[in-house]
C-alpha positions in Angstrom: 35.8 140.7 98.4 34.7 141.5 94.7 32.1 141.1 92.4 32.2 139.1 89.3 29.9 138.2 86.3 29.2 135.0 84.8 26.9 133.8 82.0 24.5 131.3 83.2 22.4 128.7 80.8 19.1 127.8 81.8 17.6 124.6 81.0 15.8 125.9 78.3 18.6 127.1 76.2 18.2 130.9 77.3 20.9 132.4 79.1 21.5 135.0 81.9 23.8 137.1 83.9 24.5 136.3 87.3 26.6 138.1 89.6 29.5 136.3 91.9 30.4 137.7 95.2 33.8 136.4 96.5 35.2 137.0 99.6 38.7 135.4 101.2 39.7 135.7 104.9 43.2 137.4 105.2 43.9 135.3 108.2 43.1 131.8 107.0 42.8 131.9 103.0 39.4 130.4 103.4 37.1 131.4 100.6 33.1 132.2 100.3 31.4 132.7 97.0 27.6 133.0 96.5 25.2 133.6 93.5 23.1 136.7 93.0 20.6 138.3 90.6 22.1 141.1 90.9 25.1 143.0 92.1 22.9 145.5 94.4 24.2 146.9 97.8 21.5 144.8 99.6 23.0 141.5 98.3 26.6 142.8 99.2 25.5 142.9 102.9 23.6 139.8 102.7 26.8 137.9 100.7 28.9 139.6 103.4 26.9 138.5 106.3 26.6 134.8 104.8 30.3 134.8 104.3 31.1 135.7 108.1 28.8 133.0 109.5 
């Protein structure tokens, strides 16, 4: 489980930085990826809950 950051270009030509949450199951190797506007702890918990679903 880790955070990564990407630059996203919007439709009007501007760009912004998005946080990418990634989690990999060590038993089966299944991957879960979700994008957030920032890497705050609350988004970490949300990403973990969604990943375990």
